[in-house]
NUNU-480309 format. One record per residue (C-alpha): x negated, y, z negated; residue number from 1. Coordinates in steps of 0.25 Angstrom, whole numbers, padded with zeros to 4 digits. Layout:
! NUNU-480309
u = X; v = Y; w = Z; nr = NUM
...
! end
This chain:
! NUNU-480309
u = 0110; v = 0057; w = -0076; nr = 1
u = 0101; v = 0049; w = -0066; nr = 2
u = 0103; v = 0034; w = -0067; nr = 3
u = 0099; v = 0022; w = -0059; nr = 4
u = 0110; v = 0013; w = -0066; nr = 5
u = 0117; v = 0010; w = -0053; nr = 6
u = 0104; v = 0006; w = -0045; nr = 7
u = 0104; v = -0008; w = -0040; nr = 8
u = 0090; v = -0011; w = -0045; nr = 9
u = 0094; v = -0005; w = -0059; nr = 10
u = 0106; v = -0014; w = -0060; nr = 11
u = 0098; v = -0027; w = -0057; nr = 12
u = 0101; v = -0038; w = -0067; nr = 13
u = 0087; v = -0041; w = -0069; nr = 14
u = 0083; v = -0027; w = -0073; nr = 15
u = 0095; v = -0025; w = -0082; nr = 16
u = 0091; v = -0038; w = -0089; nr = 17
u = 0077; v = -0032; w = -0092; nr = 18
u = 0082; v = -0019; w = -0096; nr = 19
u = 0092; v = -0025; w = -0105; nr = 20
u = 0081; v = -0033; w = -0113; nr = 21
u = 0072; v = -0021; w = -0114; nr = 22
u = 0083; v = -0011; w = -0119; nr = 23
u = 0088; v = -0021; w = -0130; nr = 24
u = 0085; v = -0019; w = -0145; nr = 25
u = 0079; v = -0005; w = -0145; nr = 26
u = 0070; v = -0007; w = -0133; nr = 27
u = 0072; v = 0001; w = -0120; nr = 28
u = 0068; v = -0001; w = -0106; nr = 29
u = 0069; v = 0008; w = -0094; nr = 30
u = 0066; v = 0006; w = -0079; nr = 31
u = 0054; v = 0015; w = -0076; nr = 32
u = 0047; v = 0021; w = -0064; nr = 33
u = 0048; v = 0017; w = -0050; nr = 34
u = 0062; v = 0010; w = -0050; nr = 35
u = 0069; v = 0023; w = -0056; nr = 36
u = 0061; v = 0032; w = -0047; nr = 37
u = 0064; v = 0024; w = -0034; nr = 38
u = 0079; v = 0022; w = -0038; nr = 39
u = 0081; v = 0037; w = -0040; nr = 40
u = 0074; v = 0040; w = -0026; nr = 41
u = 0082; v = 0030; w = -0019; nr = 42
u = 0071; v = 0021; w = -0016; nr = 43
u = 0070; v = 0006; w = -0018; nr = 44
u = 0067; v = 0000; w = -0032; nr = 45
u = 0057; v = -0011; w = -0032; nr = 46
u = 0051; v = -0014; w = -0046; nr = 47
u = 0058; v = -0010; w = -0058; nr = 48
u = 0049; v = -0006; w = -0070; nr = 49
u = 0054; v = -0005; w = -0084; nr = 50
u = 0048; v = 0003; w = -0096; nr = 51
u = 0052; v = -0001; w = -0110; nr = 52
u = 0050; v = 0003; w = -0125; nr = 53
u = 0047; v = -0011; w = -0128; nr = 54
u = 0033; v = -0017; w = -0130; nr = 55
u = 0029; v = -0028; w = -0120; nr = 56
u = 0030; v = -0039; w = -0131; nr = 57
u = 0044; v = -0035; w = -0134; nr = 58
u = 0048; v = -0034; w = -0119; nr = 59
u = 0042; v = -0048; w = -0117; nr = 60
u = 0050; v = -0054; w = -0129; nr = 61
u = 0063; v = -0048; w = -0125; nr = 62
u = 0061; v = -0053; w = -0110; nr = 63
u = 0058; v = -0067; w = -0115; nr = 64
u = 0070; v = -0067; w = -0124; nr = 65
u = 0079; v = -0062; w = -0112; nr = 66
u = 0073; v = -0073; w = -0103; nr = 67
u = 0066; v = -0063; w = -0095; nr = 68
u = 0052; v = -0066; w = -0090; nr = 69
u = 0041; v = -0057; w = -0096; nr = 70
u = 0027; v = -0056; w = -0089; nr = 71
u = 0016; v = -0048; w = -0096; nr = 72
u = 0011; v = -0041; w = -0083; nr = 73
u = 0005; v = -0029; w = -0090; nr = 74
u = 0008; v = -0031; w = -0104; nr = 75
u = -0004; v = -0024; w = -0109; nr = 76
u = 0002; v = -0011; w = -0103; nr = 77
u = 0016; v = -0014; w = -0108; nr = 78
u = 0021; v = -0021; w = -0095; nr = 79
u = 0029; v = -0034; w = -0095; nr = 80
u = 0036; v = -0039; w = -0082; nr = 81
u = 0050; v = -0044; w = -0085; nr = 82
u = 0055; v = -0054; w = -0075; nr = 83
u = 0071; v = -0054; w = -0075; nr = 84
u = 0078; v = -0062; w = -0064; nr = 85
u = 0065; v = -0064; w = -0057; nr = 86
u = 0063; v = -0048; w = -0056; nr = 87
u = 0051; v = -0042; w = -0063; nr = 88
u = 0052; v = -0029; w = -0071; nr = 89
u = 0040; v = -0022; w = -0077; nr = 90
u = 0043; v = -0018; w = -0091; nr = 91
u = 0033; v = -0009; w = -0097; nr = 92
u = 0032; v = -0003; w = -0111; nr = 93
u = 0032; v = 0012; w = -0113; nr = 94
u = 0018; v = 0017; w = -0114; nr = 95
u = 0010; v = 0029; w = -0117; nr = 96
u = -0005; v = 0031; w = -0113; nr = 97
u = -0015; v = 0030; w = -0124; nr = 98
u = -0027; v = 0032; w = -0115; nr = 99
u = -0029; v = 0034; w = -0100; nr = 100
u = -0042; v = 0035; w = -0091; nr = 101
u = -0036; v = 0037; w = -0077; nr = 102
u = -0036; v = 0022; w = -0074; nr = 103
u = -0029; v = 0015; w = -0085; nr = 104
u = -0021; v = 0019; w = -0097; nr = 105
u = -0021; v = 0013; w = -0111; nr = 106
u = -0006; v = 0013; w = -0116; nr = 107
u = 0002; v = 0012; w = -0128; nr = 108
u = 0016; v = 0007; w = -0128; nr = 109
u = 0027; v = 0016; w = -0133; nr = 110
u = 0042; v = 0019; w = -0133; nr = 111
u = 0042; v = 0034; w = -0128; nr = 112
u = 0048; v = 0035; w = -0114; nr = 113
u = 0043; v = 0049; w = -0112; nr = 114
u = 0029; v = 0045; w = -0115; nr = 115
u = 0030; v = 0033; w = -0106; nr = 116
u = 0036; v = 0042; w = -0095; nr = 117
u = 0025; v = 0053; w = -0096; nr = 118
u = 0014; v = 0043; w = -0095; nr = 119
u = 0019; v = 0039; w = -0081; nr = 120
u = 0013; v = 0045; w = -0068; nr = 121
u = 0024; v = 0052; w = -0060; nr = 122
u = 0038; v = 0058; w = -0064; nr = 123
u = 0045; v = 0049; w = -0054; nr = 124
u = 0039; v = 0037; w = -0060; nr = 125
u = 0043; v = 0040; w = -0074; nr = 126
u = 0058; v = 0038; w = -0073; nr = 127
u = 0066; v = 0028; w = -0082; nr = 128
u = 0079; v = 0021; w = -0080; nr = 129
u = 0086; v = 0017; w = -0093; nr = 130
u = 0094; v = 0004; w = -0095; nr = 131
u = 0106; v = 0011; w = -0091; nr = 132
u = 0100; v = 0017; w = -0078; nr = 133
u = 0098; v = 0031; w = -0083; nr = 134
u = 0085; v = 0038; w = -0077; nr = 135
u = 0077; v = 0044; w = -0088; nr = 136
u = 0067; v = 0055; w = -0083; nr = 137
u = 0057; v = 0059; w = -0094; nr = 138
u = 0047; v = 0066; w = -0084; nr = 139
u = 0055; v = 0073; w = -0073; nr = 140
u = 0055; v = 0062; w = -0063; nr = 141
u = 0069; v = 0064; w = -0059; nr = 142
u = 0067; v = 0078; w = -0054; nr = 143
u = 0054; v = 0073; w = -0047; nr = 144
u = 0062; v = 0062; w = -0040; nr = 145
u = 0072; v = 0072; w = -0035; nr = 146
u = 0061; v = 0081; w = -0029; nr = 147
u = 0053; v = 0069; w = -0025; nr = 148
u = 0041; v = 0075; w = -0033; nr = 149
u = 0030; v = 0066; w = -0037; nr = 150
u = 0024; v = 0072; w = -0050; nr = 151
u = 0015; v = 0067; w = -0061; nr = 152
u = 0021; v = 0067; w = -0075; nr = 153
u = 0017; v = 0078; w = -0083; nr = 154
u = 0002; v = 0082; w = -0081; nr = 155
u = -0003; v = 0077; w = -0068; nr = 156
u = -0017; v = 0077; w = -0071; nr = 157
u = -0015; v = 0069; w = -0084; nr = 158
u = -0006; v = 0059; w = -0077; nr = 159
u = -0018; v = 0057; w = -0067; nr = 160
u = -0028; v = 0056; w = -0078; nr = 161
u = -0020; v = 0045; w = -0084; nr = 162
u = -0021; v = 0037; w = -0071; nr = 163
u = -0029; v = 0042; w = -0059; nr = 164
u = -0021; v = 0033; w = -0050; nr = 165
u = -0009; v = 0042; w = -0052; nr = 166
u = -0016; v = 0051; w = -0041; nr = 167
u = -0013; v = 0041; w = -0031; nr = 168
u = 0001; v = 0038; w = -0037; nr = 169
u = 0005; v = 0052; w = -0036; nr = 170
u = 0003; v = 0052; w = -0021; nr = 171
u = 0009; v = 0038; w = -0019; nr = 172
u = 0021; v = 0042; w = -0026; nr = 173
u = 0022; v = 0055; w = -0018; nr = 174
u = 0021; v = 0047; w = -0005; nr = 175
u = 0033; v = 0038; w = -0010; nr = 176
u = 0042; v = 0048; w = -0017; nr = 177
u = 0037; v = 0062; w = -0015; nr = 178
u = 0043; v = 0073; w = -0007; nr = 179
u = 0037; v = 0087; w = -0003; nr = 180
u = 0024; v = 0090; w = -0009; nr = 181
u = 0017; v = 0082; w = -0020; nr = 182
u = 0018; v = 0088; w = -0034; nr = 183
u = 0007; v = 0099; w = -0034; nr = 184
u = 0003; v = 0096; w = -0048; nr = 185
u = 0001; v = 0082; w = -0045; nr = 186
u = -0007; v = 0085; w = -0032; nr = 187
u = -0016; v = 0094; w = -0040; nr = 188
u = -0018; v = 0083; w = -0051; nr = 189
u = -0021; v = 0073; w = -0040; nr = 190
u = -0031; v = 0082; w = -0033; nr = 191
u = -0038; v = 0085; w = -0046; nr = 192
u = -0039; v = 0070; w = -0050; nr = 193
u = -0042; v = 0063; w = -0037; nr = 194
u = -0056; v = 0060; w = -0041; nr = 195
u = -0051; v = 0051; w = -0052; nr = 196
u = -0046; v = 0041; w = -0042; nr = 197
u = -0060; v = 0036; w = -0041; nr = 198
u = -0059; v = 0031; w = -0055; nr = 199
u = -0048; v = 0021; w = -0051; nr = 200
u = -0050; v = 0007; w = -0046; nr = 201
u = -0050; v = 0006; w = -0031; nr = 202
u = -0039; v = -0004; w = -0032; nr = 203
u = -0029; v = 0006; w = -0039; nr = 204
u = -0033; v = 0017; w = -0029; nr = 205
u = -0030; v = 0008; w = -0017; nr = 206
u = -0017; v = 0002; w = -0023; nr = 207
u = -0011; v = 0016; w = -0025; nr = 208
u = -0016; v = 0021; w = -0011; nr = 209
u = -0011; v = 0009; w = -0004; nr = 210
u = 0003; v = 0011; w = -0011; nr = 211
u = 0002; v = 0026; w = -0006; nr = 212
u = -0001; v = 0022; w = 0008; nr = 213
u = 0011; v = 0012; w = 0007; nr = 214
u = 0021; v = 0023; w = 0005; nr = 215
u = 0031; v = 0025; w = 0016; nr = 216
u = 0024; v = 0038; w = 0020; nr = 217
u = 0011; v = 0042; w = 0012; nr = 218
u = 0008; v = 0053; w = 0022; nr = 219
u = 0011; v = 0065; w = 0012; nr = 220
u = 0005; v = 0058; w = 0000; nr = 221
u = -0008; v = 0056; w = 0008; nr = 222
u = -0008; v = 0070; w = 0013; nr = 223
u = -0008; v = 0075; w = -0001; nr = 224
u = -0018; v = 0065; w = -0006; nr = 225
u = -0027; v = 0071; w = 0005; nr = 226
u = -0024; v = 0085; w = 0001; nr = 227
u = -0028; v = 0082; w = -0014; nr = 228
u = -0040; v = 0074; w = -0010; nr = 229
u = -0034; v = 0061; w = -0016; nr = 230
u = -0034; v = 0054; w = -0003; nr = 231
u = -0049; v = 0057; w = 0000; nr = 232
u = -0052; v = 0052; w = -0014; nr = 233
u = -0046; v = 0038; w = -0012; nr = 234
u = -0048; v = 0037; w = 0003; nr = 235
u = -0060; v = 0046; w = 0007; nr = 236
u = -0059; v = 0039; w = 0021; nr = 237
u = -0047; v = 0048; w = 0024; nr = 238
u = -0054; v = 0061; w = 0022; nr = 239
u = -0058; v = 0064; w = 0036; nr = 240
u = -0048; v = 0055; w = 0042; nr = 241
u = -0034; v = 0060; w = 0038; nr = 242
u = -0021; v = 0055; w = 0035; nr = 243
u = -0014; v = 0061; w = 0048; nr = 244
u = -0011; v = 0047; w = 0053; nr = 245
u = -0001; v = 0043; w = 0041; nr = 246
u = 0011; v = 0051; w = 0046; nr = 247
u = 0010; v = 0044; w = 0060; nr = 248
u = 0008; v = 0031; w = 0054; nr = 249
u = 0020; v = 0032; w = 0044; nr = 250
u = 0029; v = 0037; w = 0056; nr = 251
u = 0025; v = 0025; w = 0064; nr = 252
u = 0027; v = 0015; w = 0052; nr = 253
u = 0041; v = 0021; w = 0051; nr = 254
u = 0044; v = 0020; w = 0066; nr = 255
u = 0039; v = 0006; w = 0068; nr = 256
u = 0043; v = 0000; w = 0055; nr = 257
u = 0029; v = -0003; w = 0050; nr = 258
u = 0027; v = -0005; w = 0035; nr = 259
u = 0018; v = 0005; w = 0029; nr = 260
u = 0004; v = -0001; w = 0028; nr = 261
u = -0005; v = 0006; w = 0018; nr = 262
u = -0017; v = 0000; w = 0025; nr = 263
u = -0013; v = 0006; w = 0039; nr = 264
u = -0010; v = 0019; w = 0033; nr = 265
u = -0024; v = 0019; w = 0026; nr = 266
u = -0030; v = 0015; w = 0040; nr = 267
u = -0023; v = 0027; w = 0046; nr = 268
u = -0030; v = 0037; w = 0036; nr = 269
u = -0044; v = 0031; w = 0036; nr = 270
u = -0055; v = 0031; w = 0047; nr = 271
u = -0056; v = 0018; w = 0055; nr = 272
u = -0070; v = 0015; w = 0050; nr = 273
u = -0073; v = 0001; w = 0046; nr = 274
u = -0084; v = 0004; w = 0036; nr = 275
u = -0077; v = 0015; w = 0029; nr = 276
u = -0064; v = 0006; w = 0028; nr = 277
u = -0072; v = -0005; w = 0022; nr = 278
u = -0077; v = 0004; w = 0012; nr = 279
u = -0063; v = 0009; w = 0009; nr = 280
u = -0058; v = -0005; w = 0007; nr = 281
u = -0070; v = -0008; w = -0003; nr = 282
u = -0068; v = 0005; w = -0010; nr = 283
u = -0053; v = 0003; w = -0012; nr = 284
u = -0054; v = -0012; w = -0014; nr = 285
u = -0044; v = -0015; w = -0003; nr = 286
u = -0040; v = -0029; w = -0002; nr = 287
u = -0046; v = -0038; w = 0008; nr = 288
u = -0034; v = -0037; w = 0017; nr = 289
u = -0033; v = -0022; w = 0016; nr = 290
u = -0048; v = -0021; w = 0020; nr = 291
u = -0046; v = -0030; w = 0031; nr = 292
u = -0035; v = -0022; w = 0037; nr = 293
u = -0043; v = -0009; w = 0037; nr = 294
u = -0055; v = -0017; w = 0043; nr = 295
u = -0046; v = -0023; w = 0054; nr = 296
u = -0040; v = -0009; w = 0057; nr = 297
u = -0054; v = -0002; w = 0058; nr = 298
u = -0060; v = -0013; w = 0066; nr = 299
u = -0048; v = -0014; w = 0076; nr = 300
u = -0052; v = -0009; w = 0090; nr = 301
u = -0047; v = 0003; w = 0097; nr = 302
u = -0034; v = 0001; w = 0104; nr = 303
u = -0033; v = 0009; w = 0117; nr = 304
u = -0020; v = 0013; w = 0124; nr = 305
u = -0022; v = 0004; w = 0136; nr = 306
u = -0024; v = -0009; w = 0128; nr = 307
u = -0018; v = -0021; w = 0135; nr = 308
u = -0012; v = -0032; w = 0127; nr = 309
u = -0023; v = -0042; w = 0131; nr = 310
u = -0034; v = -0034; w = 0126; nr = 311
u = -0025; v = -0031; w = 0113; nr = 312
u = -0024; v = -0046; w = 0111; nr = 313
u = -0039; v = -0047; w = 0112; nr = 314
u = -0040; v = -0036; w = 0101; nr = 315
u = -0030; v = -0043; w = 0092; nr = 316
u = -0039; v = -0056; w = 0093; nr = 317
u = -0052; v = -0049; w = 0090; nr = 318
u = -0047; v = -0040; w = 0079; nr = 319
u = -0034; v = -0045; w = 0074; nr = 320
u = -0020; v = -0038; w = 0073; nr = 321
u = -0022; v = -0031; w = 0060; nr = 322
u = -0032; v = -0020; w = 0063; nr = 323
u = -0026; v = -0018; w = 0077; nr = 324
u = -0012; v = -0017; w = 0072; nr = 325
u = -0017; v = -0006; w = 0062; nr = 326
u = -0024; v = 0002; w = 0073; nr = 327
u = -0011; v = 0001; w = 0082; nr = 328
u = -0002; v = 0006; w = 0071; nr = 329
u = -0011; v = 0018; w = 0069; nr = 330
u = -0012; v = 0020; w = 0084; nr = 331
u = 0003; v = 0019; w = 0086; nr = 332
u = 0006; v = 0029; w = 0074; nr = 333
u = -0004; v = 0039; w = 0080; nr = 334
u = 0001; v = 0038; w = 0094; nr = 335
u = 0016; v = 0040; w = 0089; nr = 336
u = 0012; v = 0053; w = 0083; nr = 337
u = 0006; v = 0057; w = 0097; nr = 338
u = 0017; v = 0051; w = 0106; nr = 339
u = 0026; v = 0063; w = 0108; nr = 340
u = 0014; v = 0072; w = 0113; nr = 341
u = 0006; v = 0061; w = 0120; nr = 342
u = 0012; v = 0051; w = 0130; nr = 343
u = 0000; v = 0042; w = 0129; nr = 344
u = 0003; v = 0041; w = 0114; nr = 345
u = 0017; v = 0035; w = 0116; nr = 346
u = 0011; v = 0024; w = 0125; nr = 347
u = 0001; v = 0021; w = 0114; nr = 348
u = 0013; v = 0020; w = 0104; nr = 349
u = 0019; v = 0009; w = 0113; nr = 350
u = 0005; v = 0002; w = 0115; nr = 351
u = 0002; v = 0001; w = 0100; nr = 352
u = 0016; v = -0004; w = 0097; nr = 353
u = 0015; v = -0015; w = 0107; nr = 354
u = 0001; v = -0019; w = 0102; nr = 355
u = 0006; v = -0019; w = 0088; nr = 356
u = 0017; v = -0028; w = 0092; nr = 357
u = 0007; v = -0038; w = 0098; nr = 358
u = -0002; v = -0037; w = 0086; nr = 359
u = 0009; v = -0040; w = 0077; nr = 360
u = 0012; v = -0053; w = 0084; nr = 361
u = -0003; v = -0057; w = 0087; nr = 362
u = -0007; v = -0071; w = 0084; nr = 363
u = -0022; v = -0073; w = 0087; nr = 364
u = -0025; v = -0084; w = 0097; nr = 365
u = -0035; v = -0095; w = 0093; nr = 366
u = -0048; v = -0095; w = 0101; nr = 367
u = -0048; v = -0110; w = 0106; nr = 368
u = -0063; v = -0112; w = 0105; nr = 369
u = -0072; v = -0113; w = 0093; nr = 370
u = -0087; v = -0113; w = 0090; nr = 371
u = -0086; v = -0128; w = 0091; nr = 372
u = -0082; v = -0128; w = 0105; nr = 373
u = -0095; v = -0119; w = 0109; nr = 374
u = -0104; v = -0129; w = 0102; nr = 375
u = -0096; v = -0141; w = 0109; nr = 376
u = -0100; v = -0133; w = 0122; nr = 377
u = -0114; v = -0135; w = 0119; nr = 378
u = -0118; v = -0122; w = 0112; nr = 379
u = -0127; v = -0124; w = 0100; nr = 380
u = -0122; v = -0119; w = 0087; nr = 381
u = -0126; v = -0105; w = 0085; nr = 382
u = -0123; v = -0090; w = 0089; nr = 383
u = -0120; v = -0095; w = 0103; nr = 384
u = -0108; v = -0102; w = 0099; nr = 385
u = -0101; v = -0089; w = 0094; nr = 386
u = -0106; v = -0081; w = 0106; nr = 387
u = -0100; v = -0091; w = 0116; nr = 388
u = -0087; v = -0093; w = 0108; nr = 389
u = -0085; v = -0078; w = 0107; nr = 390
u = -0088; v = -0077; w = 0122; nr = 391
u = -0077; v = -0087; w = 0126; nr = 392
u = -0068; v = -0080; w = 0116; nr = 393
u = -0070; v = -0067; w = 0123; nr = 394
u = -0066; v = -0073; w = 0136; nr = 395
u = -0054; v = -0080; w = 0130; nr = 396
u = -0050; v = -0066; w = 0124; nr = 397
u = -0052; v = -0059; w = 0137; nr = 398
u = -0043; v = -0069; w = 0144; nr = 399
u = -0032; v = -0066; w = 0133; nr = 400
u = -0033; v = -0079; w = 0126; nr = 401
u = -0028; v = -0087; w = 0138; nr = 402
u = -0040; v = -0097; w = 0140; nr = 403
u = -0037; v = -0110; w = 0134; nr = 404
u = -0047; v = -0119; w = 0126; nr = 405
u = -0051; v = -0127; w = 0139; nr = 406
u = -0054; v = -0114; w = 0147; nr = 407
u = -0062; v = -0108; w = 0135; nr = 408
u = -0070; v = -0121; w = 0133; nr = 409
u = -0074; v = -0121; w = 0148; nr = 410
u = -0078; v = -0106; w = 0146; nr = 411
u = -0086; v = -0110; w = 0134; nr = 412
u = -0093; v = -0121; w = 0141; nr = 413
u = -0097; v = -0112; w = 0153; nr = 414
u = -0103; v = -0102; w = 0143; nr = 415
u = -0110; v = -0112; w = 0135; nr = 416
u = -0117; v = -0118; w = 0147; nr = 417
u = -0122; v = -0104; w = 0151; nr = 418
u = -0128; v = -0102; w = 0137; nr = 419
! end
């Protein structure tokens, strides 16, 4: 018998308190999904979700009577968040689908655990742990955890038809938990249904894609997404660009302790074309910060192998550290792959590492002059003010920011007298 009874997360007093109130007086509550899956795979358990036979109103009433705060976070879909000892637990009533259109489902509450399990997406996500810790498997999830198989529950085509986002979830969970080759039936179903991804909101597609790109190593999943045409469906920019940079980038992340960055990984697989990236950001409804990252990366200048610190500081001043750091990380990752065969690539690794360290501690110096200084020097308000100010700033940059305000004012006065 498989059990999680002795796991630290399962013996947490707050969870025991919630399970006790749900399992009293004929009700039943079981931990469901990710917490059970991760525990059995030896992975950290973060959020603990619970499924119950009790309807939401009864859950709220029992929680209130027990002094547990109840928050109706998704009560129309049967979900109430119970907060015990300052720890939140999502509690969802067992459900069955009444109607689905591939984007949303109309559900009805029920008490049938088998029916609840079969409406879920993947076998490894449909395991339950009863109040005593016994793991209950109604769809073959335990076997798939042992073999690290990511597989749809029942008919793969039907599962995808219920929610088209499950195509991307299939690959994301393969990136996180899969071993060997993906399930063949699941692959074929994803390939057949890839066109349905266009029916989903851009926000849902990008959210799921971003999670996939955040996996410790999304390389194999991206490869199979390319093979099935799913990657081209959601990121047509990658079609003639490729995903070959991902293994080297992941290797560099692990070697240098970089936190996996989904945006940097996205940059690694799309062309550095500012207009196409702006269109991508609009299409996927990227946040302003995310769009700015891609724009900064695409607009960052080339970095040559003989770049001096002084010139790099000027680039940092002009372009900022974000885009330059992204370029340096991708350059370093590519150079590491070539370093064994090409001595100059090893030197580039060292240069990129040093410049990255400089960029990480960069603080932009403040230019000591302003337009008011130009006007005070006798230049009438107008385009000439900006032109002269830029000319003095260029000289200040060329001198590696060393000139002080007095020297710059003298330079400005000389230029103003000539104009």
